[in-house]
TIDRENLUM-207496 format. One record per residue (C-alpha): residue number from 1; residue in one letter; y, z, x. Coordinates in nm, 2 decimals, m for minus. Each point is the difference from the previous one (the first is absolute). Layout:
NUM,A,Y,Z,X
...
! end
This chain:
1,M,13.56,m2.43,m3.25
2,L,0.26,m0.15,m0.23
3,D,0.26,0.20,m0.18
4,V,0.06,m0.12,m0.35
5,D,0.35,0.05,m0.14
6,G,0.26,m0.16,0.22
7,T,m0.26,m0.17,0.22
8,V,m0.23,m0.20,m0.23
9,V,0.17,0.02,m0.34
10,R,0.32,0.12,m0.16
11,G,m0.07,0.11,m0.35
12,R,m0.26,m0.25,m0.12
13,D,0.14,m0.29,0.20
14,P,m0.14,m0.11,0.34
15,L,0.23,0.02,0.30
16,T,0.06,m0.31,0.21
17,G,m0.32,m0.13,0.15
18,A,m0.21,0.30,m0.10
19,P,m0.28,m0.17,m0.20
20,E,m0.05,m0.26,0.26
21,A,0.01,0.25,0.28
22,V,m0.27,0.22,m0.16
23,E,m0.22,m0.30,m0.06
24,R,0.04,m0.11,0.36
25,L,m0.09,0.35,0.13
26,R,m0.31,0.00,m0.20
27,E,m0.09,m0.35,0.12
28,M,0.03,0.14,0.36
29,G,m0.27,0.25,m0.09
30,L,0.23,0.30,0.00
31,D,m0.08,0.31,m0.22
32,V,0.29,0.09,m0.21
33,C,0.12,0.33,m0.16
34,F,0.29,0.02,m0.23
35,C,0.17,0.35,0.03
36,S,0.27,0.12,m0.23
37,N,0.20,0.32,m0.02
38,N,0.03,m0.03,m0.38
39,P,m0.20,0.28,m0.15
40,T,0.03,m0.10,m0.36
41,K,m0.24,m0.30,m0.01
42,E,m0.37,0.00,0.06
43,P,m0.16,m0.27,0.23
44,A,m0.11,m0.21,m0.29
45,A,0.36,m0.04,m0.11
46,Y,0.09,m0.12,0.34
47,V,m0.28,m0.26,m0.01
48,E,0.14,m0.13,m0.32
49,R,0.36,0.00,0.12
50,L,m0.09,m0.18,0.33
51,A,m0.20,m0.26,m0.20
52,A,0.30,m0.07,m0.22
53,A,0.19,m0.07,0.33
54,G,m0.27,m0.24,0.12
55,I,m0.17,0.24,0.24
56,D,m0.37,0.09,m0.01
57,A,m0.10,0.36,0.05
58,S,m0.28,0.23,m0.10
59,V,0.01,0.36,m0.11
60,E,m0.18,0.10,0.32
61,E,0.29,m0.15,0.21
62,V,0.27,0.21,m0.16
63,V,0.12,0.34,0.12
64,T,0.29,0.19,m0.18
65,A,0.19,0.32,0.05
66,A,m0.20,0.14,m0.30
67,D,m0.32,m0.07,0.20
68,S,0.12,0.19,0.30
69,T,0.13,0.28,m0.22
70,V,m0.33,0.04,m0.17
71,A,m0.19,m0.01,0.33
72,Y,0.22,0.28,0.14
73,L,m0.02,0.21,m0.32
74,R,m0.37,m0.02,m0.01
75,Q,m0.02,0.14,0.36
76,S,0.28,0.26,m0.03
77,H,0.05,0.09,m0.37
78,A,m0.32,m0.10,m0.18
79,D,m0.01,0.32,m0.20
80,D,0.37,0.03,m0.08
81,A,0.17,m0.07,m0.33
82,L,0.28,m0.25,0.08
83,Y,0.35,0.00,m0.14
84,V,0.11,m0.36,0.02
85,I,0.35,m0.15,0.01
86,G,m0.09,m0.36,m0.04
87,E,m0.07,m0.28,m0.24
88,R,m0.29,m0.04,m0.23
89,G,m0.17,m0.26,0.22
90,L,m0.03,0.26,0.28
91,I,m0.12,0.27,m0.23
92,E,m0.27,m0.22,m0.14
93,Q,m0.12,m0.09,0.35
94,L,m0.02,0.37,0.10
95,E,m0.19,0.09,m0.32
96,A,m0.23,m0.30,0.05
97,A,m0.08,0.14,0.35
98,G,m0.10,0.33,m0.15
99,M,0.31,0.19,0.09
100,A,0.13,0.27,m0.24
101,V,0.35,m0.06,m0.12
102,T,0.21,0.26,m0.20
103,D,0.34,0.05,m0.14
104,D,m0.05,0.37,m0.02
105,R,0.21,0.19,0.25
106,A,m0.25,0.29,0.00
107,E,m0.30,m0.22,0.07
108,A,0.15,m0.22,0.27
109,T,m0.11,0.08,0.35
110,A,0.12,m0.32,0.18
111,G,0.25,m0.28,m0.07
112,V,0.03,m0.37,0.04
113,V,0.35,m0.17,0.02
114,S,0.04,m0.37,m0.05
115,I,0.22,m0.27,m0.14
116,D,0.10,0.07,m0.36
117,R,0.26,m0.23,m0.16
118,S,0.08,0.25,m0.27
119,F,0.05,0.29,0.26
120,G,0.30,0.22,m0.09
121,Y,0.16,0.34,0.03
122,D,m0.26,0.16,m0.23
123,D,m0.28,m0.13,0.22
124,L,0.16,0.15,0.31
125,T,0.04,0.33,m0.18
126,R,m0.37,0.00,m0.09
127,A,m0.09,m0.09,0.35
128,L,0.19,0.30,0.13
129,A,m0.17,0.23,m0.25
130,V,m0.35,m0.13,0.08
131,L,0.02,m0.05,0.38
132,G,0.29,0.23,0.10
133,D,m0.23,0.29,0.07
134,G,m0.16,m0.18,0.30
135,T,m0.26,m0.19,m0.19
136,P,m0.12,m0.29,0.22
137,Y,0.08,m0.35,m0.09
138,V,m0.02,m0.35,0.13
139,G,0.19,m0.33,m0.03
140,T,m0.18,m0.32,m0.08
141,D,0.22,m0.20,0.24
142,P,0.32,0.01,0.19
143,D,0.18,m0.31,m0.13
144,R,0.35,0.10,m0.09
145,V,0.09,m0.35,m0.13
146,I,m0.23,m0.28,m0.11
147,P,0.07,m0.37,m0.07
148,A,0.03,m0.10,m0.36
149,P,0.04,m0.36,m0.12
150,D,0.38,0.01,0.01
151,A,0.09,0.30,0.23
152,L,m0.12,0.31,0.18
153,V,m0.08,0.30,m0.23
154,P,m0.09,0.36,0.08
155,G,m0.37,0.07,0.08
156,S,m0.23,0.30,0.04
157,G,0.19,0.12,0.31
158,A,0.32,0.04,m0.20
159,V,m0.18,0.23,m0.25
160,L,m0.18,0.19,0.27
161,N,0.33,0.06,0.19
162,A,0.16,0.13,m0.32
163,V,m0.29,0.24,m0.06
164,R,m0.01,0.11,0.36
165,G,0.37,0.07,m0.02
166,V,m0.05,0.28,m0.25
167,L,m0.30,0.15,0.16
168,D,m0.04,0.23,0.31
169,H,m0.30,m0.19,0.13
170,D,m0.09,m0.35,0.10
171,P,m0.29,m0.20,m0.14
172,D,m0.34,0.06,0.17
173,A,m0.03,m0.38,0.04
174,V,0.17,m0.32,m0.09
175,L,m0.27,m0.26,m0.07
176,G,0.01,m0.38,m0.02
177,K,0.12,m0.19,0.31
178,P,0.03,0.10,0.28
179,S,m0.22,0.31,m0.05
180,A,m0.33,0.04,0.19
181,T,m0.18,0.00,m0.34
182,A,0.14,m0.34,m0.09
183,R,m0.08,m0.13,0.35
184,E,m0.36,0.10,m0.03
185,L,m0.04,m0.16,m0.34
186,V,0.14,m0.32,0.13
187,L,m0.23,0.00,0.31
188,D,m0.30,0.07,m0.23
189,V,0.09,m0.31,m0.20
190,L,0.06,m0.22,0.30
191,G,m0.31,0.12,0.18
192,H,0.15,m0.05,0.35
193,P,0.14,0.23,0.27
194,P,0.38,0.03,0.00
195,E,0.05,m0.22,0.31
196,E,m0.15,m0.29,m0.19
197,C,0.23,0.05,m0.30
198,L,0.34,m0.15,m0.09
199,V,0.24,0.19,m0.24
200,V,0.26,m0.21,m0.18
201,G,0.28,0.15,m0.21
202,D,0.37,0.02,m0.08
203,R,0.05,0.36,0.08
204,L,0.04,0.15,0.35
205,D,m0.06,0.36,m0.10
206,T,m0.32,m0.06,m0.20
207,D,m0.17,m0.33,0.08
208,I,0.10,m0.04,0.36
209,A,m0.04,0.37,0.06
210,L,m0.35,0.00,m0.13
211,G,m0.10,m0.28,0.23
212,A,0.18,0.13,0.31
213,D,m0.14,0.36,m0.04
214,A,m0.35,m0.14,m0.02
215,G,0.03,m0.25,0.29
216,M,0.00,m0.31,m0.22
217,T,0.20,m0.32,0.05
218,T,0.30,0.00,m0.24
219,A,0.21,m0.27,m0.17
220,L,0.32,0.07,m0.19
221,V,0.11,m0.25,m0.27
222,L,0.36,m0.02,m0.11
223,T,m0.07,m0.06,m0.37
224,G,0.03,0.36,m0.12
225,V,0.21,0.30,0.09
226,T,0.05,m0.06,0.38
227,D,0.22,m0.24,0.19
228,R,0.02,m0.07,0.37
229,G,0.28,0.25,0.05
230,D,m0.23,0.28,m0.11
231,V,m0.25,m0.07,0.28
232,A,0.22,0.11,0.28
233,D,0.06,0.34,m0.17
234,S,m0.37,0.07,m0.07
235,P,m0.24,0.20,0.23
236,Y,m0.26,m0.26,m0.09
237,D,0.02,m0.35,0.16
238,P,m0.21,m0.26,m0.18
239,D,m0.18,m0.25,0.22
240,F,0.12,m0.28,m0.22
241,V,0.30,m0.05,m0.23
242,L,m0.05,m0.28,m0.25
243,D,0.23,m0.14,m0.26
244,D,m0.28,0.00,m0.25
245,L,m0.38,0.01,m0.03
246,G,m0.02,m0.37,0.02
247,A,0.05,0.02,0.38
248,L,m0.29,0.24,0.05
249,P,m0.30,m0.24,0.02
250,D,0.16,m0.20,0.29
251,V,0.05,0.33,0.19
252,V,m0.36,0.10,m0.06
253,E,m0.14,m0.34,0.09
254,G,0.20,0.01,0.33
255,A,m0.17,0.33,0.09
256,T,0.15,0.01,0.35
257,V,0.35,m0.12,m0.10
258,V,0.27,0.19,m0.17
259,G,0.09,m0.28,m0.25
260,S,0.33,m0.14,m0.11
261,T,0.17,0.33,m0.07
262,P,m0.10,0.28,0.24
263,N,0.16,0.34,0.00
264,T,0.25,m0.03,0.28
265,D,0.23,0.29,m0.10
266,T,m0.12,0.24,0.27
267,D,m0.11,m0.25,0.26
268,P,0.22,m0.30,0.09
269,D,m0.30,m0.16,0.18
270,A,m0.24,0.03,m0.29
271,A,0.08,m0.36,m0.11
272,E,m0.15,m0.13,0.32
273,E,m0.30,0.24,0.03
274,P,m0.23,0.10,m0.28
275,S,0.00,0.37,m0.10
276,R,m0.38,m0.01,m0.06
! end
């Protein structure tokens, strides 16, 4: 499983070594899933974006936070009318999946909170009015900040925290990585048991957490929001810490060796003995 933003691309540009790394992984016969916590774009848009960066992918290989949100809502809120704080791209995906979306406070029986780059005080006021009576709601993903081409910017988690701050109740679920719903969608795409899967991403609390919670091998890349100093403070210890995705194929090909940049932050002997 490959994270997208901060791991494979930044904006529409490929990160160092990413196109070559993905091509080598495919040549090795590995099944690949691209998993993003961005809920605003459908899988087809990711296929186009990855192609522009020189990376081949199919719609069937892409899982997004919108996918995991839809999967959860179908199971737990299929008959609810949803009040959505989010961008048009998310709303269109919810509607395309057959979910009922409403702006009417009286009709809403559940809520969805997500990234909205036009979010403001009036939106927070409406959220309090609609959800403040205990109406259940979910978050599409937990990402407080996300990598943009030039800097980090607020993500869905920032909006969710603002909404949660004025309500008396927490969301029923926060979807996207590292939720169990996202994990199951990824495993369905890969078609292998967790112990045969490798998760690669730039975030400890989403990508690495998803893999660690499922018993997968994990690799952190330092091309996104995380640096080596963050690893020591995290409850999740990646099996590998790589400067960029370009180093991954050598690690995979080694199979029984840690590679050139093992995670040695918690074990001073890890450089001599492979962790897996």
